[in-house]
Every structure is written in structure tokens, then in C-alpha cells.
N, CA, C and O atoms as a Tinker XYZ file with bonds, in Angstrom:
   360  protein
     1  N    -10.622000   -4.240000   14.672000    73     2
     2  CA   -10.523000   -3.944000   13.254000    64     1     3
     3  C    -10.283000   -2.455000   13.085000    63     2     4     5
     4  O    -10.920000   -1.630000   13.740000    81     3
     5  N     -9.367000   -2.127000   12.210000    73     3     6
     6  CA    -9.011000   -0.737000   11.986000    64     5     7
     7  C     -9.931000   -0.044000   11.005000    63     6     8     9
     8  O    -10.753000   -0.669000   10.335000    81     7
     9  N     -9.772000    1.226000   10.946000    73     7    10
    10  CA   -10.547000    2.033000   10.019000    64     9    11
    11  C     -9.569000    2.855000    9.199000    63    10    12    13
    12  O     -9.024000    3.854000    9.668000    81    11
    13  N     -9.361000    2.421000    7.981000    73    11    14
    14  CA    -8.427000    3.124000    7.108000    64    13    15
    15  C     -9.099000    3.425000    5.771000    63    14    16    17
    16  O    -10.016000    2.733000    5.331000    81    15
    17  N     -8.602000    4.484000    5.153000    73    15    18
    18  CA    -9.013000    4.839000    3.798000    64    17    19
    19  C     -7.771000    4.759000    2.930000    63    18    20    21
    20  O     -6.726000    5.312000    3.274000    81    19
    21  N     -7.890000    4.064000    1.795000    73    19    22
    22  CA    -6.751000    3.876000    0.901000    64    21    23
    23  C     -7.127000    4.335000   -0.500000    63    22    24    25
    24  O     -8.206000    4.010000   -0.995000    81    23
    25  N     -6.246000    5.084000   -1.134000    73    23    26
    26  CA    -6.433000    5.469000   -2.530000    64    25    27
    27  C     -5.069000    5.438000   -3.208000    63    26    28    29
    28  O     -4.032000    5.441000   -2.544000    81    27
    29  N     -5.083000    5.410000   -4.534000    73    27    30
    30  CA    -3.807000    5.316000   -5.246000    64    29    31
    31  C     -3.901000    5.889000   -6.647000    63    30    32    33
    32  O     -4.985000    6.049000   -7.208000    81    31
    33  N     -2.741000    6.191000   -7.188000    73    31    34
    34  CA    -2.611000    6.528000   -8.596000    64    33    35
    35  C     -1.769000    5.432000   -9.223000    63    34    36    37
    36  O     -0.849000    4.919000   -8.586000    81    35
    37  N     -2.069000    5.067000  -10.453000    73    35    38
    38  CA    -1.412000    3.925000  -11.075000    64    37    39
    39  C     -0.573000    4.324000  -12.272000    63    38    40    41
    40  O     -0.978000    5.141000  -13.098000    81    39
    41  N      0.600000    3.732000  -12.344000    73    39    42
    42  CA     1.477000    3.840000  -13.501000    64    41    43
    43  C      1.847000    2.414000  -13.896000    63    42    44    45
    44  O      2.888000    1.906000  -13.479000    81    43
    45  N      1.015000    1.774000  -14.683000    73    43    46
    46  CA     1.254000    0.384000  -15.048000    64    45    47
    47  C      2.407000    0.289000  -16.043000    63    46    48    49
    48  O      2.534000    1.124000  -16.939000    81    47
    49  N      3.237000   -0.724000  -15.881000    73    47    50
    50  CA     4.364000   -0.962000  -16.762000    64    49    51
    51  C      3.846000   -1.634000  -18.033000    63    50    52    53
    52  O      3.306000   -2.739000  -17.980000    81    51
    53  N      4.011000   -0.973000  -19.158000    73    51    54
    54  CA     3.497000   -1.500000  -20.415000    64    53    55
    55  C      4.553000   -2.285000  -21.197000    63    54    56    57
    56  O      4.217000   -2.991000  -22.148000    81    55
    57  N      5.814000   -2.170000  -20.809000    73    55    58
    58  CA     6.909000   -2.853000  -21.490000    64    57    59
    59  C      7.035000   -4.273000  -20.940000    63    58    60    61
    60  O      7.643000   -4.479000  -19.890000    81    59
    61  N      6.464000   -5.254000  -21.645000    73    59    62
    62  CA     6.464000   -6.634000  -21.157000    64    61    63
    63  C      7.869000   -7.231000  -21.053000    63    62    64    65
    64  O      8.055000   -8.217000  -20.340000    81    63
    65  N      8.854000   -6.666000  -21.735000    73    63    66
    66  CA    10.232000   -7.163000  -21.648000    64    65    67
    67  C     10.788000   -7.020000  -20.234000    63    66    68    69
    68  O     11.693000   -7.761000  -19.850000    81    67
    69  N     10.260000   -6.075000  -19.456000    73    67    70
    70  CA    10.748000   -5.875000  -18.092000    64    69    71
    71  C     10.428000   -7.053000  -17.181000    63    70    72    73
    72  O     11.094000   -7.247000  -16.164000    81    71
    73  N      9.410000   -7.846000  -17.535000    73    71    74
    74  CA     9.056000   -8.998000  -16.713000    64    73    75
    75  C     10.175000  -10.040000  -16.686000    63    74    76    77
    76  O     10.267000  -10.825000  -15.743000    81    75
    77  N     11.018000  -10.050000  -17.708000    73    75    78
    78  CA    12.116000  -11.019000  -17.742000    64    77    79
    79  C     13.172000  -10.715000  -16.678000    63    78    80    81
    80  O     14.000000  -11.572000  -16.369000    81    79
    81  N     13.152000   -9.506000  -16.115000    73    79    82
    82  CA    14.116000   -9.135000  -15.080000    64    81    83
    83  C     13.667000   -9.536000  -13.673000    63    82    84    85
    84  O     14.408000   -9.341000  -12.710000    81    83
    85  N     12.475000  -10.087000  -13.549000    73    83    86
    86  CA    12.010000  -10.521000  -12.236000    64    85    87
    87  C     12.914000  -11.629000  -11.715000    63    86    88    89
    88  O     13.260000  -12.553000  -12.451000    81    87
    89  N     13.289000  -11.537000  -10.466000    73    87    90
    90  CA    14.203000  -12.504000   -9.876000    64    89    91
    91  C     13.571000  -13.892000   -9.823000    63    90    92    93
    92  O     14.234000  -14.884000  -10.128000    81    91
    93  N     12.328000  -13.973000   -9.447000    73    91    94
    94  CA    11.660000  -15.265000   -9.288000    64    93    95
    95  C     10.313000  -15.214000  -10.001000    63    94    96    97
    96  O      9.264000  -15.169000   -9.358000    81    95
    97  N     10.348000  -15.219000  -11.305000    73    95    98
    98  CA     9.145000  -15.046000  -12.110000    64    97    99
    99  C      8.095000  -16.114000  -11.837000    63    98   100   101
   100  O      6.899000  -15.844000  -11.953000    81    99
   101  N      8.517000  -17.319000  -11.477000    73    99   102
   102  CA     7.568000  -18.400000  -11.206000    64   101   103
   103  C      6.723000  -18.137000   -9.964000    63   102   104   105
   104  O      5.673000  -18.754000   -9.792000    81   103
   105  N      7.167000  -17.229000   -9.099000    73   103   106
   106  CA     6.437000  -16.926000   -7.873000    64   105   107
   107  C      5.891000  -15.504000   -7.888000    63   106   108   109
   108  O      5.764000  -14.871000   -6.839000    81   107
   109  N      5.577000  -15.016000   -9.051000    73   107   110
   110  CA     5.017000  -13.689000   -9.218000    64   109   111
   111  C      3.631000  -13.612000   -8.569000    63   110   112   113
   112  O      2.790000  -14.481000   -8.801000    81   111
   113  N      3.395000  -12.595000   -7.774000    73   111   114
   114  CA     2.092000  -12.385000   -7.143000    64   113   115
   115  C      1.446000  -11.184000   -7.822000    63   114   116   117
   116  O      1.960000  -10.071000   -7.719000    81   115
   117  N      0.327000  -11.390000   -8.516000    73   115   118
   118  CA    -0.334000  -10.270000   -9.187000    64   117   119
   119  C     -0.711000   -9.170000   -8.194000    63   118   120   121
   120  O     -1.037000   -9.441000   -7.038000    81   119
   121  N     -0.659000   -7.939000   -8.666000    73   119   122
   122  CA    -0.896000   -6.800000   -7.797000    64   121   123
   123  C     -2.281000   -6.841000   -7.159000    63   122   124   125
   124  O     -2.430000   -6.481000   -5.991000    81   123
   125  N     -3.292000   -7.272000   -7.903000    73   123   126
   126  CA    -4.632000   -7.286000   -7.316000    64   125   127
   127  C     -4.693000   -8.207000   -6.098000    63   126   128   129
   128  O     -5.467000   -7.966000   -5.172000    81   127
   129  N     -3.880000   -9.258000   -6.101000    73   127   130
   130  CA    -3.861000  -10.167000   -4.954000    64   129   131
   131  C     -3.172000   -9.515000   -3.754000    63   130   132   133
   132  O     -3.590000   -9.712000   -2.613000    81   131
   133  N     -2.122000   -8.742000   -4.012000    73   131   134
   134  CA    -1.443000   -8.022000   -2.933000    64   133   135
   135  C     -2.378000   -6.976000   -2.325000    63   134   136   137
   136  O     -2.363000   -6.750000   -1.115000    81   135
   137  N     -3.188000   -6.341000   -3.170000    73   135   138
   138  CA    -4.129000   -5.331000   -2.680000    64   137   139
   139  C     -5.194000   -5.984000   -1.796000    63   138   140   141
   140  O     -5.508000   -5.476000   -0.720000    81   139
   141  N     -5.746000   -7.106000   -2.251000    73   139   142
   142  CA    -6.753000   -7.817000   -1.451000    64   141   143
   143  C     -6.151000   -8.255000   -0.121000    63   142   144   145
   144  O     -6.773000   -8.083000    0.927000    81   143
   145  N     -4.947000   -8.820000   -0.155000    73   143   146
   146  CA    -4.272000   -9.243000    1.068000    64   145   147
   147  C     -4.083000   -8.064000    2.019000    63   146   148   149
   148  O     -4.342000   -8.184000    3.217000    81   147
   149  N     -3.639000   -6.944000    1.499000    73   147   150
   150  CA    -3.427000   -5.753000    2.329000    64   149   151
   151  C     -4.727000   -5.270000    2.945000    63   150   152   153
   152  O     -4.766000   -4.906000    4.120000    81   151
   153  N     -5.792000   -5.266000    2.151000    73   151   154
   154  CA    -7.092000   -4.819000    2.660000    64   153   155
   155  C     -7.639000   -5.741000    3.743000    63   154   156   157
   156  O     -8.316000   -5.283000    4.664000    81   155
   157  N     -7.353000   -7.018000    3.640000    73   155   158
   158  CA    -7.859000   -7.980000    4.630000    64   157   159
   159  C     -7.020000   -8.001000    5.910000    63   158   160   161
   160  O     -7.562000   -8.145000    7.006000    81   159
   161  N     -5.696000   -7.857000    5.769000    73   159   162
   162  CA    -4.803000   -7.993000    6.925000    64   161   163
   163  C     -4.358000   -6.666000    7.537000    63   162   164   165
   164  O     -3.898000   -6.632000    8.679000    81   163
   165  N     -4.491000   -5.584000    6.787000    73   163   166
   166  CA    -4.045000   -4.285000    7.289000    64   165   167
   167  C     -5.068000   -3.663000    8.217000    63   166   168   169
   168  O     -6.165000   -3.312000    7.782000    81   167
   169  N     -4.728000   -3.522000    9.487000    73   167   170
   170  CA    -5.660000   -2.952000   10.464000    64   169   171
   171  C     -5.357000   -1.489000   10.764000    63   170   172   173
   172  O     -6.134000   -0.817000   11.443000    81   171
   173  N     -4.226000   -0.994000   10.259000    73   171   174
   174  CA    -3.903000    0.424000   10.328000    64   173   175
   175  C     -2.982000    0.737000    9.155000    63   174   176   177
   176  O     -2.625000   -0.160000    8.391000    81   175
   177  N     -2.600000    1.988000    9.008000    73   175   178
   178  CA    -1.781000    2.373000    7.861000    64   177   179
   179  C     -0.451000    1.653000    7.783000    63   178   180   181
   180  O     -0.009000    1.273000    6.699000    81   179
   181  N      0.185000    1.465000    8.918000    73   179   182
   182  CA     1.504000    0.820000    8.940000    64   181   183
   183  C      1.429000   -0.648000    8.508000    63   182   184   185
   184  O      2.255000   -1.101000    7.716000    81   183
   185  N      0.451000   -1.387000    9.019000    73   183   186
   186  CA     0.348000   -2.795000    8.623000    64   185   187
   187  C     -0.154000   -2.925000    7.189000    63   186   188   189
   188  O      0.227000   -3.860000    6.485000    81   187
   189  N     -1.005000   -2.000000    6.749000    73   187   190
   190  CA    -1.476000   -2.054000    5.359000    64   189   191
   191  C     -0.292000   -1.886000    4.405000    63   190   192   193
   192  O     -0.163000   -2.633000    3.436000    81   191
   193  N      0.569000   -0.908000    4.681000    73   191   194
   194  CA     1.721000   -0.696000    3.796000    64   193   195
   195  C      2.707000   -1.856000    3.868000    63   194   196   197
   196  O      3.331000   -2.197000    2.862000    81   195
   197  N      2.857000   -2.471000    5.050000    73   195   198
   198  CA     3.736000   -3.635000    5.152000    64   197   199
   199  C      3.282000   -4.721000    4.182000    63   198   200   201
   200  O      4.090000   -5.240000    3.412000    81   199
   201  N      1.997000   -5.067000    4.214000    73   199   202
   202  CA     1.502000   -6.134000    3.353000    64   201   203
   203  C      1.540000   -5.736000    1.888000    63   202   204   205
   204  O      1.749000   -6.592000    1.027000    81   203
   205  N      1.343000   -4.467000    1.584000    73   203   206
   206  CA     1.367000   -4.041000    0.188000    64   205   207
   207  C      2.784000   -4.102000   -0.382000    63   206   208   209
   208  O      2.972000   -4.413000   -1.558000    81   207
   209  N      3.756000   -3.810000    0.438000    73   207   210
   210  CA     5.145000   -3.854000   -0.018000    64   209   211
   211  C      5.690000   -5.276000   -0.111000    63   210   212   213
   212  O      6.673000   -5.525000   -0.809000    81   211
   213  N      5.063000   -6.189000    0.580000    73   211   214
   214  CA     5.514000   -7.577000    0.619000    64   213   215
   215  C      5.399000   -8.202000   -0.778000    63   214   216   217
   216  O      4.345000   -8.129000   -1.410000    81   215
   217  N      6.453000   -8.796000   -1.240000    73   215   218
   218  CA     6.531000   -9.446000   -2.555000    64   217   219
   219  C      6.198000   -8.463000   -3.690000    63   218   220   221
   220  O      5.486000   -8.816000   -4.630000    81   219
   221  N      6.702000   -7.262000   -3.598000    73   219   222
   222  CA     6.490000   -6.268000   -4.644000    64   221   223
   223  C      7.446000   -6.545000   -5.801000    63   222   224   225
   224  O      8.663000   -6.572000   -5.618000    81   223
   225  N      6.888000   -6.749000   -6.988000    73   223   226
   226  CA     7.712000   -7.057000   -8.157000    64   225   227
   227  C      8.180000   -5.801000   -8.882000    63   226   228   229
   228  O      9.140000   -5.858000   -9.651000    81   227
   229  N      7.521000   -4.672000   -8.652000    73   227   230
   230  CA     7.870000   -3.446000   -9.357000    64   229   231
   231  C      7.262000   -3.362000  -10.746000    63   230   232   233
   232  O      7.591000   -2.453000  -11.508000    81   231
   233  N      6.385000   -4.286000  -11.087000    73   231   234
   234  CA     5.782000   -4.284000  -12.424000    64   233   235
   235  C      4.463000   -3.516000  -12.460000    63   234   236   237
   236  O      3.860000   -3.375000  -13.524000    81   235
   237  N      4.020000   -3.030000  -11.335000    73   235   238
   238  CA     2.788000   -2.255000  -11.247000    64   237   239
   239  C      3.094000   -1.116000  -10.291000    63   238   240   241
   240  O      3.033000   -1.285000   -9.073000    81   239
   241  N      3.422000    0.037000  -10.841000    73   239   242
   242  CA     3.901000    1.145000  -10.025000    64   241   243
   243  C      2.771000    2.100000   -9.689000    63   242   244   245
   244  O      2.049000    2.571000  -10.567000    81   243
   245  N      2.631000    2.375000   -8.397000    73   243   246
   246  CA     1.567000    3.238000   -7.913000    64   245   247
   247  C      2.074000    4.114000   -6.781000    63   246   248   249
   248  O      3.085000    3.824000   -6.142000    81   247
   249  N      1.345000    5.186000   -6.555000    73   247   250
   250  CA     1.552000    5.998000   -5.364000    64   249   251
   251  C      0.325000    5.752000   -4.492000    63   250   252   253
   252  O     -0.806000    6.019000   -4.898000    81   251
   253  N      0.566000    5.245000   -3.299000    73   251   254
   254  CA    -0.517000    4.881000   -2.381000    64   253   255
   255  C     -0.617000    5.906000   -1.275000    63   254   256   257
   256  O      0.397000    6.383000   -0.765000    81   255
   257  N     -1.847000    6.245000   -0.903000    73   255   258
   258  CA    -2.100000    7.168000    0.191000    64   257   259
   259  C     -3.040000    6.474000    1.171000    63   258   260   261
   260  O     -4.139000    6.058000    0.805000    81   259
   261  N     -2.596000    6.354000    2.418000    73   259   262
   262  CA    -3.348000    5.613000    3.433000    64   261   263
   263  C     -3.608000    6.541000    4.618000    63   262   264   265
   264  O     -2.677000    7.094000    5.204000    81   263
   265  N     -4.883000    6.704000    4.961000    73   263   266
   266  CA    -5.279000    7.538000    6.089000    64   265   267
   267  C     -5.889000    6.660000    7.177000    63   266   268   269
   268  O     -6.841000    5.918000    6.933000    81   267
   269  N     -5.330000    6.754000    8.372000    73   267   270
   270  CA    -5.838000    6.013000    9.525000    64   269   271
   271  C     -6.858000    6.913000   10.234000    63   270   272   273
   272  O     -6.483000    7.872000   10.908000    81   271
   273  N     -8.143000    6.597000   10.077000    73   271   274
   274  CA    -9.226000    7.417000   10.610000    64   273   275
   275  C     -9.158000    7.524000   12.132000    63   274   276   277
   276  O     -9.388000    8.597000   12.691000    81   275
   277  N     -8.847000    6.423000   12.800000    73   275   278
   278  CA    -8.778000    6.422000   14.265000    64   277   279
   279  C     -7.726000    7.419000   14.758000    63   278   280   281
   280  O     -7.973000    8.180000   15.694000    81   279
   281  N     -6.554000    7.407000   14.120000    73   279   282
   282  CA    -5.495000    8.333000   14.524000    64   281   283
   283  C     -5.840000    9.771000   14.146000    63   282   284   285
   284  O     -5.485000   10.705000   14.865000    81   283
   285  N     -6.522000    9.949000   13.033000    73   283   286
   286  CA    -6.926000   11.290000   12.624000    64   285   287
   287  C     -7.906000   11.879000   13.644000    63   286   288   289
   288  O     -7.799000   13.050000   14.008000    81   287
   289  N     -8.856000   11.065000   14.101000    73   287   290
   290  CA    -9.815000   11.524000   15.110000    64   289   291
   291  C     -9.117000   11.842000   16.429000    63   290   292   293
   292  O     -9.476000   12.802000   17.111000    81   291
   293  N     -8.112000   11.030000   16.789000    73   291   294
   294  CA    -7.368000   11.255000   18.032000    64   293   295
   295  C     -6.543000   12.538000   17.964000    63   294   296   297
   296  O     -6.202000   13.109000   19.000000    81   295
   297  N     -6.224000   12.992000   16.765000    73   295   298
   298  CA    -5.415000   14.197000   16.584000    64   297   299
   299  C     -6.260000   15.469000   16.513000    63   298   300   301
   300  O     -5.718000   16.572000   16.441000    81   299
   301  N     -7.575000   15.317000   16.533000    73   299   302
   302  CA    -8.475000   16.466000   16.416000    64   301   303
   303  C     -8.200000   17.470000   17.537000    63   302   304   305
   304  O     -8.131000   17.111000   18.712000    81   303
   305  N     -8.047000   18.733000   17.143000    73   303   306
   306  CA    -7.797000   19.795000   18.105000    64   305   307
   307  C     -6.341000   19.963000   18.485000    63   306   308   309
   308  O     -5.998000   20.880000   19.232000    81   307
   309  N     -5.481000   19.097000   17.983000    73   307   310
   310  CA    -4.047000   19.185000   18.272000    64   309   311
   311  C     -3.347000   19.912000   17.127000    63   310   312   313
   312  O     -3.903000   20.046000   16.038000    81   311
   313  N     -2.142000   20.373000   17.376000    73   311   314
   314  CA    -1.376000   21.083000   16.351000    64   313   315
   315  C     -0.759000   20.154000   15.318000    63   314   316   317
   316  O     -0.480000   20.574000   14.196000    81   315
   317  N     -0.542000   18.889000   15.688000    73   315   318
   318  CA     0.090000   17.938000   14.773000    64   317   319
   319  C     -0.684000   16.624000   14.772000    63   318   320   321
   320  O     -1.432000   16.319000   15.701000    81   319
   321  N     -0.483000   15.862000   13.710000    73   319   322
   322  CA    -1.076000   14.533000   13.614000    64   321   323
   323  C     -0.197000   13.522000   14.345000    63   322   324   325
   324  O      1.015000   13.707000   14.460000    81   323
   325  N     -0.813000   12.464000   14.831000    73   323   326
   326  CA    -0.039000   11.361000   15.408000    64   325   327
   327  C      0.804000   10.714000   14.305000    63   326   328   329
   328  O      0.456000   10.794000   13.127000    81   327
   329  N      1.899000   10.080000   14.685000    73   327   330
   330  CA     2.734000    9.359000   13.718000    64   329   331
   331  C      1.899000    8.334000   12.981000    63   330   332   333
   332  O      1.023000    7.696000   13.565000    81   331
   333  N      2.173000    8.179000   11.701000    73   331   334
   334  CA     1.521000    7.201000   10.831000    64   333   335
   335  C      0.012000    7.432000   10.653000    63   334   336   337
   336  O     -0.718000    6.504000   10.306000    81   335
   337  N     -0.452000    8.657000   10.887000    73   335   338
   338  CA    -1.854000    8.974000   10.614000    64   337   339
   339  C     -2.093000    8.958000    9.097000    63   338   340   341
   340  O     -3.094000    8.425000    8.616000    81   339
   341  N     -1.170000    9.542000    8.374000    73   339   342
   342  CA    -1.240000    9.574000    6.917000    64   341   343
   343  C      0.075000    9.050000    6.368000    63   342   344   345
   344  O      1.142000    9.568000    6.698000    81   343
   345  N      0.001000    8.029000    5.537000    73   343   346
   346  CA     1.203000    7.432000    4.946000    64   345   347
   347  C      1.073000    7.489000    3.431000    63   346   348   349
   348  O      0.046000    7.104000    2.872000    81   347
   349  N      2.115000    7.971000    2.775000    73   347   350
   350  CA     2.153000    7.985000    1.318000    64   349   351
   351  C      3.434000    7.285000    0.890000    63   350   352   353
   352  O      4.516000    7.607000    1.380000    81   351
   353  N      3.313000    6.325000   -0.028000    73   351   354
   354  CA     4.489000    5.604000   -0.508000    64   353   355
   355  C      4.268000    5.149000   -1.933000    63   354   356   357
   356  O      3.143000    5.101000   -2.431000    81   355
   357  N      5.364000    4.820000   -2.567000    73   355   358
   358  CA     5.319000    4.344000   -3.964000    64   357   359
   359  C      5.916000    2.968000   -4.056000    63   358   360
   360  O      5.973000    2.391000   -5.142000    81   359
């Protein structure tokens, strides 16, 4: 099991007319469900972001910051962080 810290800023879409542009509205996955799925299946920053991006409708816009504690500890005393130690995406 991985050790990650996740935080985000939210820009929720308030214009309900935008929902009509969803390609497959009948299979809409609410954002809170994507977050729970990511938290349960994401064992590091890369897998957490994979699950969070999966089935993204674009109706709940956020900037996500994911820190992989294990990789951060492994980088201690080095000049650079290991790849994917800190991931930021929108």
C-alpha cells in the first residue's frame, strides 16, 4: 500500500447547460465517486492520477496536487526529487 497525500482546489461548473454537451450523459460518473475510486486504487501518485482522470466529464474542474511520501523520503539528501514524487494536474 502506498503513502500519498492529495489536496485540490475546486472550480465547480455552475452553468447546468454545459451538461448537455456530455458525450454519454447516461453514464456520467459523479466526481465524488471518482475521488473515492482513486483513493482506494491509487497506490502512488501516478496510479492515483490515472484513476482520477478516468471517465472525467469536465463538469467539476480542479487542480490536484499529489505527493508520494515514499519517493519524497527516498529523495532526502539528494539534489533532485525522483520522477513522479510530486504530480500536479487539472
